[in-house]
C-alpha positions as CSV (number, residue, x, y, z in Angstrom):
1,M,0.0,0.0,0.0
2,L,2.8,2.4,0.9
3,A,4.6,1.6,-2.3
4,A,1.5,2.3,-4.4
5,L,1.2,5.7,-2.6
6,V,4.8,6.6,-3.2
7,L,4.5,5.6,-6.9
8,A,1.3,7.6,-7.3
9,A,3.0,10.6,-5.7
10,F,6.0,10.3,-8.0
11,V,3.8,10.0,-11.1
12,F,1.9,13.1,-10.1
13,L,4.8,15.2,-8.9
14,Y,7.7,14.3,-11.3
15,P,6.3,16.3,-14.3
16,Q,5.9,19.3,-12.2
17,V,9.5,19.3,-10.8
18,R,11.3,17.8,-13.8
19,D,12.3,21.2,-15.2
20,R,13.7,22.3,-11.9
21,L,16.0,19.3,-11.5
22,P,19.7,19.9,-11.9
23,E,21.0,19.1,-15.4
24,T,22.8,15.9,-14.1
25,L,19.4,14.5,-12.9
26,R,17.6,15.0,-16.1
27,F,17.3,12.0,-18.5
28,E,16.3,13.3,-21.9
29,R,17.2,12.4,-25.5
30,S,19.5,14.9,-27.1
31,S,18.2,15.0,-30.6
32,A,15.0,14.0,-32.3
33,A,17.0,13.7,-35.5
34,Q,19.1,10.8,-34.4
35,S,18.1,7.2,-35.0
36,S,16.1,5.6,-32.2
37,S,18.8,2.9,-31.9
38,Q,21.6,5.5,-31.4
39,L,22.9,7.3,-28.4
40,S,24.8,10.6,-28.3
41,P,28.0,10.8,-26.3
42,S,26.2,13.0,-23.7
43,E,23.4,10.4,-23.4
44,F,25.9,7.6,-22.9
45,D,27.6,9.7,-20.1
46,Q,24.2,10.0,-18.3
47,I,23.9,6.2,-18.0
48,D,25.0,5.4,-14.5
49,S,24.9,2.7,-11.9
50,Y,21.2,3.4,-11.1
51,F,20.1,2.3,-14.6
52,T,18.3,-1.0,-14.9
53,P,17.2,-2.6,-18.2
54,D,13.7,-1.0,-17.8
55,R,15.1,2.4,-17.0
56,L,17.5,2.2,-20.0
57,G,14.6,1.2,-22.3
58,S,12.6,4.2,-21.0
59,F,15.5,6.5,-21.5
60,A,17.0,5.4,-24.7
61,G,14.4,3.2,-26.4
62,E,15.1,-0.1,-28.1
63,P,18.7,-0.9,-28.9
64,A,19.9,-2.1,-32.3
65,T,20.7,-5.5,-30.7
66,K,20.4,-7.2,-27.4
67,T,22.2,-10.3,-26.1
68,N,21.3,-12.5,-23.1
69,A,23.4,-15.2,-21.5
70,S,23.2,-17.1,-18.2
71,V,26.2,-18.8,-16.6
72,E,25.6,-20.5,-13.3
73,V,23.7,-17.9,-11.2
74,V,24.7,-14.9,-13.3
75,A,22.3,-13.5,-15.8
76,L,24.0,-11.3,-18.3
77,E,22.1,-8.9,-20.6
78,C,23.9,-6.5,-23.0
79,W,22.3,-3.8,-25.1
80,Y,24.0,-2.3,-28.2
81,Y,23.4,1.2,-29.6
82,G,25.0,3.1,-32.5
83,V,27.0,6.2,-31.8
84,A,25.0,9.3,-33.0
85,G,27.0,11.4,-35.5
86,A,29.9,9.0,-35.6
87,R,30.9,5.4,-36.3
88,G,31.0,2.8,-33.6
89,A,28.8,1.2,-31.0
90,Y,28.0,1.5,-27.3
91,Q,27.7,-1.6,-25.2
92,I,25.7,-1.5,-22.0
93,C,25.7,-4.6,-19.9
94,F,23.7,-5.7,-16.9
95,E,24.5,-8.4,-14.4
96,N,21.4,-9.8,-12.7
97,G,19.5,-6.7,-13.7
98,K,22.1,-4.1,-12.4
99,L,24.4,-2.1,-14.6
100,S,27.8,-3.8,-14.7
101,T,29.7,-2.3,-17.6
102,K,29.4,0.2,-20.4
103,A,31.9,0.7,-23.2
104,R,32.3,2.4,-26.6
105,F,33.8,0.5,-29.5
106,G,35.2,1.7,-32.8
107,Q,36.3,5.2,-31.7
């Protein structure tokens, strides 16, 4: 019950305070002109340890490719996006649903 109340308060209040948040707490796409499966360097920099697969999907949309693997008790999920305005790819990996690594390839 408390969780539902907190969620309802967040859904109601977030749109009202979003514009007042410091720049580092805002999660917005940089350019409507970039492909939906690309990230800009500044968007990639915003992805931090608080991101989960759901949060990344809400923030960045569907990646160009996803991979999943499970080894013993470790579930690995990696998402791949193109680099907006450049060649290369970003890899963002989750271990058991928590961000574990992020890297840029083809700089």
